N, CA, C and O atoms as a GROMACS GRO file, in nm:
protein
  604
    1MET      N    1  -0.033   3.263  -5.191
    1MET     CA    2  -0.050   3.120  -5.191
    1MET      C    3   0.080   3.050  -5.151
    1MET      O    4   0.079   2.952  -5.076
    2LYS      N    5   0.194   3.102  -5.205
    2LYS     CA    6   0.322   3.042  -5.172
    2LYS      C    7   0.349   3.050  -5.021
    2LYS      O    8   0.404   2.957  -4.962
    3SER      N    9   0.311   3.162  -4.960
    3SER     CA   10   0.337   3.179  -4.816
    3SER      C   11   0.255   3.078  -4.734
    3SER      O   12   0.302   3.030  -4.631
    4LYS      N   13   0.133   3.047  -4.779
    4LYS     CA   14   0.052   2.948  -4.708
    4LYS      C   15   0.113   2.809  -4.718
    4LYS      O   16   0.117   2.734  -4.620
    5ILE      N   17   0.162   2.775  -4.835
    5ILE     CA   18   0.225   2.644  -4.855
    5ILE      C   19   0.353   2.636  -4.772
    5ILE      O   20   0.378   2.533  -4.708
    6LEU      N   21   0.433   2.741  -4.772
    6LEU     CA   22   0.556   2.742  -4.692
    6LEU      C   23   0.522   2.728  -4.543
    6LEU      O   24   0.589   2.655  -4.470
    7PHE      N   25   0.420   2.800  -4.500
    7PHE     CA   26   0.378   2.791  -4.360
    7PHE      C   27   0.341   2.646  -4.324
    7PHE      O   28   0.384   2.595  -4.221
    8LEU      N   29   0.261   2.581  -4.407
    8LEU     CA   30   0.221   2.443  -4.383
    8LEU      C   31   0.340   2.348  -4.383
    8LEU      O   32   0.346   2.255  -4.302
    9LEU      N   33   0.435   2.371  -4.472
    9LEU     CA   34   0.554   2.286  -4.477
    9LEU      C   35   0.636   2.294  -4.348
    9LEU      O   36   0.697   2.196  -4.307
   10PHE      N   37   0.638   2.411  -4.285
   10PHE     CA   38   0.712   2.426  -4.160
   10PHE      C   39   0.629   2.389  -4.037
   10PHE      O   40   0.683   2.335  -3.941
   11PHE      N   41   0.501   2.416  -4.041
   11PHE     CA   42   0.415   2.396  -3.924
   11PHE      C   43   0.379   2.249  -3.900
   11PHE      O   44   0.387   2.202  -3.787
   12ILE      N   45   0.342   2.177  -4.003
   12ILE     CA   46   0.298   2.038  -3.989
   12ILE      C   47   0.406   1.948  -3.928
   12ILE      O   48   0.374   1.871  -3.838
   13PRO      N   49   0.531   1.954  -3.971
   13PRO     CA   50   0.632   1.870  -3.905
   13PRO      C   51   0.648   1.900  -3.756
   13PRO      O   52   0.676   1.810  -3.677
   14CYS      N   53   0.631   2.024  -3.716
   14CYS     CA   54   0.643   2.060  -3.574
   14CYS      C   55   0.539   1.985  -3.491
   14CYS      O   56   0.568   1.943  -3.379
   15CYS      N   57   0.420   1.968  -3.544
   15CYS     CA   58   0.315   1.898  -3.472
   15CYS      C   59   0.347   1.751  -3.454
   15CYS      O   60   0.311   1.691  -3.352
   16TYR      N   61   0.414   1.693  -3.550
   16TYR     CA   62   0.441   1.550  -3.547
   16TYR      C   63   0.572   1.514  -3.478
   16TYR      O   64   0.591   1.399  -3.438
   17PHE      N   65   0.662   1.608  -3.465
   17PHE     CA   66   0.793   1.577  -3.410
   17PHE      C   67   0.824   1.651  -3.280
   17PHE      O   68   0.940   1.660  -3.241
   18SER      N   69   0.724   1.705  -3.214
   18SER     CA   70   0.748   1.774  -3.088
   18SER      C   71   0.772   1.672  -2.978
   18SER      O   72   0.723   1.559  -2.984
   19GLN      N   73   0.848   1.712  -2.875
   19GLN     CA   74   0.882   1.620  -2.767
   19GLN      C   75   0.779   1.629  -2.655
   19GLN      O   76   0.721   1.734  -2.629
   20ASP      N   77   0.760   1.516  -2.589
   20ASP     CA   78   0.675   1.508  -2.471
   20ASP      C   79   0.768   1.496  -2.352
   20ASP      O   80   0.889   1.480  -2.366
   21GLY      N   81   0.708   1.504  -2.233
   21GLY     CA   82   0.789   1.489  -2.114
   21GLY      C   83   0.714   1.416  -2.005
   21GLY      O   84   0.593   1.434  -1.989
   22SER      N   85   0.784   1.334  -1.931
   22SER     CA   86   0.724   1.264  -1.819
   22SER      C   87   0.834   1.212  -1.729
   22SER      O   88   0.939   1.169  -1.776
   23ASP      N   89   0.808   1.216  -1.599
   23ASP     CA   90   0.898   1.153  -1.503
   23ASP      C   91   0.822   1.051  -1.420
   23ASP      O   92   0.855   1.025  -1.304
   24ILE      N   93   0.718   0.992  -1.481
   24ILE     CA   94   0.631   0.896  -1.413
   24ILE      C   95   0.638   0.761  -1.485
   24ILE      O   96   0.631   0.754  -1.607
   25LEU      N   97   0.650   0.656  -1.406
   25LEU     CA   98   0.639   0.520  -1.454
   25LEU      C   99   0.505   0.467  -1.404
   25LEU      O  100   0.479   0.472  -1.283
   26TYR      N  101   0.420   0.417  -1.491
   26TYR     CA  102   0.286   0.369  -1.455
   26TYR      C  103   0.289   0.216  -1.439
   26TYR      O  104   0.331   0.145  -1.530
   27LEU      N  105   0.245   0.168  -1.322
   27LEU     CA  106   0.246   0.025  -1.295
   27LEU      C  107   0.109  -0.024  -1.251
   27LEU      O  108   0.040   0.043  -1.175
   28LYS      N  109   0.071  -0.141  -1.301
   28LYS     CA  110  -0.048  -0.208  -1.250
   28LYS      C  111  -0.013  -0.265  -1.113
   28LYS      O  112   0.104  -0.287  -1.083
   29THR      N  113  -0.112  -0.290  -1.030
   29THR     CA  114  -0.084  -0.342  -0.897
   29THR      C  115  -0.017  -0.479  -0.904
   29THR      O  116   0.058  -0.515  -0.814
   30SER      N  117  -0.041  -0.553  -1.009
   30SER     CA  118   0.022  -0.684  -1.024
   30SER      C  119   0.172  -0.672  -1.055
   30SER      O  120   0.246  -0.770  -1.043
   31GLU      N  121   0.217  -0.553  -1.096
   31GLU     CA  122   0.357  -0.531  -1.132
   31GLU      C  123   0.441  -0.477  -1.016
   31GLU      O  124   0.560  -0.451  -1.032
   32ILE      N  125   0.380  -0.461  -0.900
   32ILE     CA  126   0.453  -0.409  -0.784
   32ILE      C  127   0.553  -0.514  -0.739
   32ILE      O  128   0.520  -0.632  -0.723
   33SER      N  129   0.677  -0.469  -0.718
   33SER     CA  130   0.784  -0.560  -0.676
   33SER      C  131   0.870  -0.492  -0.570
   33SER      O  132   0.853  -0.374  -0.541
   34LYS      N  133   0.960  -0.568  -0.515
   34LYS     CA  134   1.053  -0.516  -0.412
   34LYS      C  135   1.137  -0.401  -0.468
   34LYS      O  136   1.188  -0.319  -0.391
   35GLU      N  137   1.153  -0.394  -0.599
   35GLU     CA  138   1.234  -0.289  -0.661
   35GLU      C  139   1.179  -0.149  -0.636
   35GLU      O  140   1.256  -0.053  -0.630
   36ILE      N  141   1.048  -0.136  -0.620
   36ILE     CA  142   0.992  -0.003  -0.597
   36ILE      C  143   0.964   0.026  -0.450
   36ILE      O  144   0.922   0.136  -0.415
   37GLN      N  145   0.988  -0.073  -0.364
   37GLN     CA  146   0.970  -0.049  -0.221
   37GLN      C  147   1.067   0.060  -0.178
   37GLN      O  148   1.186   0.056  -0.211
   38GLY      N  149   1.016   0.157  -0.104
   38GLY     CA  150   1.096   0.271  -0.061
   38GLY      C  151   1.087   0.390  -0.154
   38GLY      O  152   1.130   0.500  -0.119
   39LYS      N  153   1.032   0.370  -0.273
   39LYS     CA  154   1.021   0.479  -0.370
   39LYS      C  155   0.896   0.562  -0.344
   39LYS      O  156   0.802   0.518  -0.279
   40PHE      N  157   0.897   0.685  -0.398
   40PHE     CA  158   0.781   0.773  -0.389
   40PHE      C  159   0.682   0.735  -0.497
   40PHE      O  160   0.720   0.708  -0.612
   41ILE      N  161   0.555   0.733  -0.460
   41ILE     CA  162   0.449   0.694  -0.552
   41ILE      C  163   0.328   0.785  -0.535
   41ILE      O  164   0.313   0.855  -0.435
   42HIS      N  165   0.242   0.781  -0.634
   42HIS     CA  166   0.105   0.830  -0.625
   42HIS      C  167   0.017   0.709  -0.652
   42HIS      O  168   0.060   0.613  -0.717
   43ILE      N  169  -0.104   0.713  -0.603
   43ILE     CA  170  -0.196   0.603  -0.623
   43ILE      C  171  -0.315   0.653  -0.702
   43ILE      O  172  -0.378   0.752  -0.666
   44ASP      N  173  -0.345   0.585  -0.810
   44ASP     CA  174  -0.462   0.616  -0.892
   44ASP      C  175  -0.573   0.522  -0.846
   44ASP      O  176  -0.565   0.400  -0.865
   45PHE      N  177  -0.677   0.578  -0.785
   45PHE     CA  178  -0.784   0.499  -0.726
   45PHE      C  179  -0.898   0.476  -0.826
   45PHE      O  180  -0.932   0.566  -0.903
   46TYR      N  181  -0.955   0.358  -0.825
   46TYR     CA  182  -1.077   0.317  -0.892
   46TYR      C  183  -1.074   0.324  -1.044
   46TYR      O  184  -1.087   0.220  -1.109
   47ASN      N  185  -1.058   0.442  -1.103
   47ASN     CA  186  -1.062   0.458  -1.249
   47ASN      C  187  -0.930   0.517  -1.297
   47ASN      O  188  -0.877   0.610  -1.236
   48LYS      N  189  -0.879   0.462  -1.406
   48LYS     CA  190  -0.755   0.514  -1.463
   48LYS      C  191  -0.778   0.657  -1.510
   48LYS      O  192  -0.874   0.684  -1.582
   49SER      N  193  -0.690   0.748  -1.469
   49SER     CA  194  -0.710   0.889  -1.504
   49SER      C  195  -0.590   0.945  -1.578
   49SER      O  196  -0.542   1.054  -1.546
   50PHE      N  197  -0.542   0.872  -1.676
   50PHE     CA  198  -0.428   0.913  -1.755
   50PHE      C  199  -0.473   0.996  -1.875
   50PHE      O  200  -0.579   0.972  -1.933
   51GLY      N  201  -0.391   1.092  -1.910
   51GLY     CA  202  -0.412   1.169  -2.032
   51GLY      C  203  -0.532   1.261  -2.025
   51GLY      O  204  -0.549   1.334  -1.927
   52ARG      N  205  -0.612   1.258  -2.125
   52ARG     CA  206  -0.723   1.351  -2.134
   52ARG      C  207  -0.845   1.308  -2.053
   52ARG      O  208  -0.943   1.382  -2.044
   53LYS      N  209  -0.840   1.190  -1.995
   53LYS     CA  210  -0.950   1.147  -1.908
   53LYS      C  211  -0.948   1.231  -1.783
   53LYS      O  212  -0.850   1.228  -1.709
   54ARG      N  213  -1.050   1.303  -1.758
   54ARG     CA  214  -1.056   1.393  -1.643
   54ARG      C  215  -1.142   1.333  -1.532
   54ARG      O  216  -1.226   1.402  -1.473
   55ILE      N  217  -1.122   1.207  -1.504
   55ILE     CA  218  -1.193   1.140  -1.397
   55ILE      C  219  -1.126   1.179  -1.267
   55ILE      O  220  -1.006   1.155  -1.249
   56GLN      N  221  -1.201   1.238  -1.177
   56GLN     CA  222  -1.147   1.273  -1.047
   56GLN      C  223  -1.212   1.183  -0.944
   56GLN      O  224  -1.317   1.215  -0.889
   57ASP      N  225  -1.147   1.072  -0.918
   57ASP     CA  226  -1.198   0.980  -0.817
   57ASP      C  227  -1.176   1.039  -0.680
   57ASP      O  228  -1.088   1.122  -0.658
   58SER      N  229  -1.259   0.993  -0.586
   58SER     CA  230  -1.238   1.032  -0.447
   58SER      C  231  -1.220   0.906  -0.364
   58SER      O  232  -1.266   0.797  -0.401
   59ILE      N  233  -1.152   0.922  -0.252
   59ILE     CA  234  -1.119   0.810  -0.164
   59ILE      C  235  -1.120   0.858  -0.020
   59ILE      O  236  -1.078   0.970   0.009
   60ASP      N  237  -1.169   0.775   0.069
   60ASP     CA  238  -1.168   0.805   0.212
   60ASP      C  239  -1.042   0.744   0.273
   60ASP      O  240  -1.019   0.623   0.260
   61LEU      N  241  -0.961   0.827   0.339
   61LEU     CA  242  -0.837   0.781   0.401
   61LEU      C  243  -0.830   0.826   0.546
   61LEU      O  244  -0.882   0.932   0.581
   62PRO      N  245  -0.766   0.745   0.630
   62PRO     CA  246  -0.756   0.781   0.772
   62PRO      C  247  -0.641   0.879   0.798
   62PRO      O  248  -0.526   0.851   0.764
   63ILE      N  249  -0.673   0.992   0.859
   63ILE     CA  250  -0.573   1.091   0.900
   63ILE      C  251  -0.600   1.125   1.046
   63ILE      O  252  -0.710   1.168   1.081
   64ASN      N  253  -0.502   1.105   1.131
   64ASN     CA  254  -0.516   1.133   1.274
   64ASN      C  255  -0.642   1.070   1.332
   64ASN      O  256  -0.715   1.134   1.407
   65LYS      N  257  -0.667   0.946   1.298
   65LYS     CA  258  -0.781   0.867   1.346
   65LYS      C  259  -0.917   0.921   1.300
   65LYS      O  260  -1.020   0.885   1.357
   66ASN      N  261  -0.916   1.007   1.198
   66ASN     CA  262  -1.040   1.056   1.135
   66ASN      C  263  -1.041   1.010   0.990
   66ASN      O  264  -0.936   1.000   0.927
   67ILE      N  265  -1.158   0.984   0.938
   67ILE     CA  266  -1.170   0.948   0.796
   67ILE      C  267  -1.195   1.076   0.717
   67ILE      O  268  -1.294   1.146   0.739
   68ILE      N  269  -1.104   1.103   0.625
   68ILE     CA  270  -1.110   1.226   0.543
   68ILE      C  271  -1.127   1.185   0.398
   68ILE      O  272  -1.059   1.095   0.348
   69ARG      N  273  -1.220   1.252   0.330
   69ARG     CA  274  -1.240   1.227   0.186
   69ARG      C  275  -1.144   1.315   0.106
   69ARG      O  276  -1.135   1.437   0.126
   70PHE      N  277  -1.072   1.249   0.014
   70PHE     CA  278  -0.977   1.316  -0.074
   70PHE      C  279  -1.021   1.298  -0.219
   70PHE      O  280  -1.083   1.198  -0.254
   71GLN      N  281  -0.987   1.396  -0.300
   71GLN     CA  282  -1.014   1.388  -0.443
   71GLN      C  283  -0.880   1.392  -0.517
   71GLN      O  284  -0.789   1.466  -0.480
   72GLU      N  285  -0.869   1.310  -0.622
   72GLU     CA  286  -0.747   1.308  -0.701
   72GLU      C  287  -0.729   1.439  -0.776
   72GLU      O  288  -0.823   1.494  -0.832
   73VAL      N  289  -0.606   1.487  -0.776
   73VAL     CA  290  -0.567   1.601  -0.858
   73VAL      C  291  -0.468   1.546  -0.959
   73VAL      O  292  -0.354   1.516  -0.926
   74ARG      N  293  -0.513   1.532  -1.082
   74ARG     CA  294  -0.428   1.478  -1.188
   74ARG      C  295  -0.403   1.588  -1.289
   74ARG      O  296  -0.495   1.638  -1.354
   75ASN      N  297  -0.279   1.625  -1.301
   75ASN     CA  298  -0.241   1.733  -1.391
   75ASN      C  299  -0.149   1.675  -1.498
   75ASN      O  300  -0.027   1.694  -1.495
   76ASP      N  301  -0.210   1.604  -1.591
   76ASP     CA  302  -0.133   1.552  -1.704
   76ASP      C  303  -0.218   1.559  -1.829
   76ASP      O  304  -0.341   1.559  -1.823
   77THR      N  305  -0.151   1.565  -1.940
   77THR     CA  306  -0.220   1.580  -2.068
   77THR      C  307  -0.209   1.454  -2.152
   77THR      O  308  -0.267   1.446  -2.260
   78GLY      N  309  -0.135   1.357  -2.104
   78GLY     CA  310  -0.103   1.242  -2.186
   78GLY      C  311   0.028   1.264  -2.260
   78GLY      O  312   0.087   1.169  -2.313
   79PHE      N  313   0.073   1.388  -2.263
   79PHE     CA  314   0.199   1.423  -2.328
   79PHE      C  315   0.301   1.472  -2.226
   79PHE      O  316   0.420   1.439  -2.236
   80ASN      N  317   0.256   1.550  -2.130
   80ASN     CA  318   0.342   1.602  -2.025
   80ASN      C  319   0.286   1.559  -1.891
   80ASN      O  320   0.180   1.606  -1.849
   81ASN      N  321   0.356   1.471  -1.825
   81ASN     CA  322   0.308   1.412  -1.700
   81ASN      C  323   0.420   1.420  -1.598
   81ASN      O  324   0.520   1.349  -1.608
   82TRP      N  325   0.405   1.507  -1.500
   82TRP     CA  326   0.510   1.530  -1.402
   82TRP      C  327   0.463   1.484  -1.265
   82TRP      O  328   0.355   1.521  -1.219
   83PHE      N  329   0.546   1.404  -1.201
   83PHE     CA  330   0.513   1.344  -1.072
   83PHE      C  331   0.471   1.449  -0.968
   83PHE      O  332   0.372   1.431  -0.898
   84ASP      N  333   0.546   1.558  -0.959
   84ASP     CA  334   0.520   1.659  -0.857
   84ASP      C  335   0.393   1.741  -0.882
   84ASP      O  336   0.355   1.821  -0.797
   85LYS      N  337   0.329   1.722  -0.995
   85LYS     CA  338   0.204   1.793  -1.025
   85LYS      C  339   0.080   1.713  -0.985
   85LYS      O  340  -0.032   1.762  -0.999
   86GLN      N  341   0.098   1.591  -0.936
   86GLN     CA  342  -0.013   1.504  -0.898
   86GLN      C  343  -0.027   1.508  -0.745
   86GLN      O  344   0.073   1.525  -0.675
   87SER      N  345  -0.149   1.493  -0.694
   87SER     CA  346  -0.168   1.488  -0.549
   87SER      C  347  -0.311   1.443  -0.518
   87SER      O  348  -0.390   1.414  -0.608
   88LEU      N  349  -0.341   1.440  -0.390
   88LEU     CA  350  -0.478   1.420  -0.340
   88LEU      C  351  -0.509   1.542  -0.255
   88LEU      O  352  -0.424   1.589  -0.180
   89LEU      N  353  -0.631   1.593  -0.266
   89LEU     CA  354  -0.671   1.713  -0.192
   89LEU      C  355  -0.801   1.685  -0.118
   89LEU      O  356  -0.895   1.631  -0.176
   90SER      N  357  -0.806   1.721   0.010
   90SER     CA  358  -0.926   1.695   0.088
   90SER      C  359  -1.044   1.772   0.030
   90SER      O  360  -1.029   1.885  -0.018
   91VAL      N  361  -1.160   1.710   0.035
   91VAL     CA  362  -1.282   1.772  -0.018
   91VAL      C  363  -1.327   1.886   0.073
   91VAL      O  364  -1.370   1.991   0.025
   92SER      N  365  -1.316   1.866   0.203
   92SER     CA  366  -1.356   1.970   0.297
   92SER      C  367  -1.236   2.018   0.377
   92SER      O  368  -1.129   1.957   0.373
   93LYS      N  369  -1.254   2.128   0.448
   93LYS     CA  370  -1.148   2.184   0.530
   93LYS      C  371  -1.153   2.123   0.670
   93LYS      O  372  -1.260   2.089   0.721
   94ILE      N  373  -1.037   2.110   0.729
   94ILE     CA  374  -1.024   2.062   0.864
   94ILE      C  375  -0.950   2.172   0.940
   94ILE      O  376  -0.836   2.205   0.907
   95ASP      N  377  -1.014   2.228   1.042
   95ASP     CA  378  -0.955   2.342   1.116
   95ASP      C  379  -0.915   2.453   1.020
   95ASP      O  380  -0.805   2.508   1.030
   96SER      N  381  -1.003   2.486   0.928
   96SER     CA  382  -0.988   2.591   0.827
   96SER      C  383  -0.872   2.564   0.728
   96SER      O  384  -0.826   2.657   0.661
   97LYS      N  385  -0.826   2.441   0.720
   97LYS     CA  386  -0.718   2.407   0.627
   97LYS      C  387  -0.758   2.288   0.539
   97LYS      O  388  -0.827   2.196   0.584
   98LYS      N  389  -0.715   2.293   0.415
   98LYS     CA  390  -0.727   2.178   0.325
   98LYS      C  391  -0.607   2.088   0.349
   98LYS      O  392  -0.497   2.136   0.379
   99LEU      N  393  -0.627   1.960   0.336
   99LEU     CA  394  -0.518   1.865   0.348
   99LEU      C  395  -0.480   1.817   0.208
   99LEU      O  396  -0.567   1.783   0.128
  100GLN      N  397  -0.352   1.816   0.180
  100GLN     CA  398  -0.301   1.770   0.052
  100GLN      C  399  -0.203   1.657   0.078
  100GLN      O  400  -0.105   1.673   0.150
  101ILE      N  401  -0.230   1.541   0.018
  101ILE     CA  402  -0.132   1.434   0.021
  101ILE      C  403  -0.042   1.456  -0.100
  101ILE      O  404  -0.080   1.431  -0.214
  102GLU      N  405   0.075   1.503  -0.069
  102GLU     CA  406   0.173   1.541  -0.171
  102GLU      C  407   0.225   1.419  -0.246
  102GLU      O  408   0.246   1.422  -0.367
  103LYS      N  409   0.246   1.310  -0.170
  103LYS     CA  410   0.297   1.185  -0.229
  103LYS      C  411   0.290   1.078  -0.122
  103LYS      O  412   0.264   1.107  -0.004
  104PHE      N  413   0.312   0.955  -0.163
  104PHE     CA  414   0.324   0.842  -0.072
  104PHE      C  415   0.464   0.783  -0.089
  104PHE      O  416   0.530   0.804  -0.191
  105GLN      N  417   0.507   0.710   0.011
  105GLN     CA  418   0.627   0.628  -0.002
  105GLN      C  419   0.586   0.485   0.027
  105GLN      O  420   0.528   0.456   0.132
  106LEU      N  421   0.615   0.396  -0.065
  106LEU     CA  422   0.579   0.256  -0.049
  106LEU      C  423   0.674   0.192   0.052
  106LEU      O  424   0.794   0.184   0.029
  107THR      N  425   0.618   0.145   0.165
  107THR     CA  426   0.700   0.084   0.269
  107THR      C  427   0.687  -0.068   0.271
  107THR      O  428   0.770  -0.136   0.331
  108GLY      N  429   0.584  -0.121   0.206
  108GLY     CA  430   0.567  -0.265   0.199
  108GLY      C  431   0.441  -0.300   0.122
  108GLY      O  432   0.362  -0.212   0.086
  109PHE      N  433   0.421  -0.429   0.097
  109PHE     CA  434   0.302  -0.475   0.026
  109PHE      C  435   0.285  -0.624   0.049
  109PHE      O  436   0.380  -0.695   0.081
  110ASP      N  437   0.161  -0.668   0.031
  110ASP     CA  438   0.131  -0.811   0.030
  110ASP      C  439   0.022  -0.833  -0.075
  110ASP      O  440  -0.008  -0.742  -0.153
  111ASP      N  441  -0.038  -0.949  -0.078
  111ASP     CA  442  -0.137  -0.980  -0.181
  111ASP      C  443  -0.261  -0.892  -0.174
  111ASP      O  444  -0.326  -0.870  -0.276
  112ARG      N  445  -0.295  -0.841  -0.057
  112ARG     CA  446  -0.418  -0.764  -0.040
  112ARG      C  447  -0.398  -0.614  -0.021
  112ARG      O  448  -0.487  -0.536  -0.054
  113ASN      N  449  -0.282  -0.572   0.030
  113ASN     CA  450  -0.264  -0.433   0.072
  113ASN      C  451  -0.131  -0.373   0.029
  113ASN      O  452  -0.034  -0.444   0.000
  114LEU      N  453  -0.131  -0.239   0.025
  114LEU     CA  454  -0.007  -0.162   0.015
  114LEU      C  455   0.011  -0.092   0.149
  114LEU      O  456  -0.086  -0.044   0.208
  115TYR      N  457   0.133  -0.088   0.196
  115TYR     CA  458   0.168  -0.018   0.319
  115TYR      C  459   0.248   0.104   0.278
  115TYR      O  460   0.353   0.093   0.214
  116VAL      N  461   0.198   0.222   0.315
  116VAL     CA  462   0.258   0.346   0.267
  116VAL      C  463   0.272   0.448   0.380
  116VAL      O  464   0.205   0.439   0.483
  117THR      N  465   0.360   0.542   0.357
  117THR     CA  466   0.368   0.662   0.439
  117THR      C  467   0.316   0.776   0.353
  117THR      O  468   0.366   0.799   0.243
  118ALA      N  469   0.216   0.848   0.403
  118ALA     CA  470   0.160   0.963   0.331
  118ALA      C  471   0.230   1.090   0.379
  118ALA      O  472   0.247   1.110   0.499
  119PHE      N  473   0.271   1.173   0.285
  119PHE     CA  474   0.331   1.302   0.316
  119PHE      C  475   0.222   1.407   0.298
  119PHE      O  476   0.175   1.432   0.187
  120ILE      N  477   0.183   1.469   0.409
  120ILE     CA  478   0.064   1.553   0.413
  120ILE      C  479   0.102   1.699   0.434
  120ILE      O  480   0.182   1.731   0.522
  121ASN      N  481   0.043   1.786   0.354
  121ASN     CA  482   0.055   1.931   0.371
  121ASN      C  483  -0.079   1.986   0.420
  121ASN      O  484  -0.184   1.946   0.369
  122TYR      N  485  -0.075   2.075   0.516
  122TYR     CA  486  -0.194   2.146   0.562
  122TYR      C  487  -0.190   2.283   0.497
  122TYR      O  488  -0.101   2.363   0.523
  123LEU      N  489  -0.288   2.310   0.411
  123LEU     CA  490  -0.287   2.431   0.328
  123LEU      C  491  -0.391   2.532   0.375
  123LEU      O  492  -0.505   2.498   0.406
  124LYS      N  493  -0.349   2.656   0.380
  124LYS     CA  494  -0.441   2.768   0.403
  124LYS      C  495  -0.411   2.871   0.296
  124LYS      O  496  -0.299   2.920   0.287
  125ASP      N  497  -0.509   2.904   0.216
  125ASP     CA  498  -0.491   2.995   0.103
  125ASP      C  499  -0.377   2.947   0.013
  125ASP      O  500  -0.294   3.027  -0.032
  126ASP      N  501  -0.373   2.817  -0.013
  126ASP     CA  502  -0.274   2.752  -0.100
  126ASP      C  503  -0.130   2.763  -0.050
  126ASP      O  504  -0.037   2.740  -0.126
  127LYS      N  505  -0.112   2.798   0.076
  127LYS     CA  506   0.022   2.802   0.136
  127LYS      C  507   0.033   2.691   0.239
  127LYS      O  508  -0.061   2.665   0.314
  128ILE      N  509   0.148   2.626   0.242
  128ILE     CA  510   0.169   2.517   0.338
  128ILE      C  511   0.191   2.577   0.476
  128ILE      O  512   0.285   2.653   0.499
  129MET      N  513   0.102   2.541   0.568
  129MET     CA  514   0.110   2.589   0.706
  129MET      C  515   0.180   2.487   0.797
  129MET      O  516   0.240   2.523   0.898
  130LYS      N  517   0.169   2.360   0.760
  130LYS     CA  518   0.223   2.253   0.842
  130LYS      C  519   0.242   2.131   0.754
  130LYS      O  520   0.172   2.114   0.654
  131LYS      N  521   0.336   2.045   0.792
  131LYS     CA  522   0.358   1.919   0.722
  131LYS      C  523   0.353   1.807   0.825
  131LYS      O  524   0.391   1.825   0.941
  132SER      N  525   0.306   1.689   0.780
  132SER     CA  526   0.309   1.572   0.867
  132SER      C  527   0.318   1.446   0.782
  132SER      O  528   0.310   1.451   0.660
  133LYS      N  529   0.336   1.333   0.851
  133LYS     CA  530   0.339   1.203   0.785
  133LYS      C  531   0.238   1.113   0.854
  133LYS      O  532   0.212   1.128   0.973
  134GLU      N  533   0.182   1.019   0.778
  134GLU     CA  534   0.084   0.925   0.833
  134GLU      C  535   0.107   0.789   0.770
  134GLU      O  536   0.115   0.776   0.648
  135GLU      N  537   0.118   0.687   0.853
  135GLU     CA  538   0.130   0.550   0.804
  135GLU      C  539  -0.010   0.501   0.768
  135GLU      O  540  -0.105   0.523   0.843
  136MET      N  541  -0.023   0.435   0.652
  136MET     CA  542  -0.153   0.388   0.604
  136MET      C  543  -0.143   0.249   0.544
  136MET      O  544  -0.037   0.205   0.499
  137ILE      N  545  -0.256   0.181   0.547
  137ILE     CA  546  -0.272   0.054   0.476
  137ILE      C  547  -0.383   0.076   0.374
  137ILE      O  548  -0.494   0.114   0.411
  138ILE      N  549  -0.354   0.053   0.247
  138ILE     CA  550  -0.452   0.075   0.141
  138ILE      C  551  -0.476  -0.056   0.068
  138ILE      O  552  -0.382  -0.123   0.024
  139GLU      N  553  -0.601  -0.092   0.055
  139GLU     CA  554  -0.639  -0.217  -0.012
  139GLU      C  555  -0.610  -0.208  -0.162
  139GLU      O  556  -0.642  -0.109  -0.227
  140ARG      N  557  -0.548  -0.313  -0.215
  140ARG     CA  558  -0.520  -0.317  -0.359
  140ARG      C  559  -0.646  -0.309  -0.443
  140ARG      O  560  -0.643  -0.257  -0.555
  141SER      N  561  -0.757  -0.358  -0.392
  141SER     CA  562  -0.882  -0.358  -0.468
  141SER      C  563  -0.930  -0.217  -0.501
  141SER      O  564  -1.011  -0.200  -0.592
  142LYS      N  565  -0.883  -0.117  -0.429
  142LYS     CA  566  -0.922   0.022  -0.454
  142LYS      C  567  -0.829   0.092  -0.552
  142LYS      O  568  -0.853   0.206  -0.592
  143ILE      N  569  -0.722   0.023  -0.592
  143ILE     CA  570  -0.617   0.084  -0.672
  143ILE      C  571  -0.622   0.031  -0.814
  143ILE      O  572  -0.630  -0.090  -0.836
  144VAL      N  573  -0.618   0.122  -0.911
  144VAL     CA  574  -0.614   0.080  -1.051
  144VAL      C  575  -0.470   0.085  -1.104
  144VAL      O  576  -0.434   0.009  -1.194
  145GLU      N  577  -0.390   0.176  -1.047
  145GLU     CA  578  -0.256   0.194  -1.101
  145GLU      C  579  -0.169   0.268  -0.998
  145GLU      O  580  -0.219   0.344  -0.915
  146ILE      N  581  -0.039   0.243  -1.006
  146ILE     CA  582   0.058   0.311  -0.923
  146ILE      C  583   0.142   0.399  -1.014
  146ILE      O  584   0.187   0.356  -1.120
  147LEU      N  585   0.163   0.524  -0.972
  147LEU     CA  586   0.249   0.616  -1.045
  147LEU      C  587   0.378   0.628  -0.965
  147LEU      O  588   0.377   0.676  -0.852
  148VAL      N  589   0.490   0.585  -1.024
  148VAL     CA  590   0.619   0.584  -0.956
  148VAL      C  591   0.703   0.697  -1.013
  148VAL      O  592   0.710   0.717  -1.134
  149LYS      N  593   0.769   0.770  -0.922
  149LYS     CA  594   0.861   0.876  -0.970
  149LYS      C  595   0.979   0.809  -1.038
  149LYS      O  596   1.053   0.734  -0.975
  150ASN      N  597   0.996   0.836  -1.165
  150ASN     CA  598   1.102   0.777  -1.246
  150ASN      C  599   1.221   0.872  -1.246
  150ASN      O  600   1.218   0.978  -1.308
  151GLU      N  601   1.324   0.833  -1.175
  151GLU     CA  602   1.441   0.923  -1.162
  151GLU      C  603   1.553   0.883  -1.252
  151GLU      O  604   1.658   0.948  -1.253
   0.00000   0.00000   0.00000
């Protein structure tokens, strides 16, 4: 009995005092300012997908003059949220490769749109075969939140 009580005395504080980790700053679209222009971001489309919410929204984006459907890849627990673990992944393959938008860079904004550069990886068997960049205009109405790399 004593060993069970001792175990509980040591175990319970660990649950309440453990550290979390995150290098992401979460911003509403109304909070976008010149301060984050030029920074790397991820875009959370339609539904907030923070923490244990496993909503995987999809969005159609233009790549090389084609409209490609992407699905959000959100790898966070609400406790550990790392910028480099988030991305967008194409639903279908293009020339036998999946497209992954690794991140965006915010190049400008106005009342209706965000202007971004998308950093794209072409994946075959989860290996990067090619990298490219694409300039995009994304309507604010499709965005629920911006994830900014907090350095």
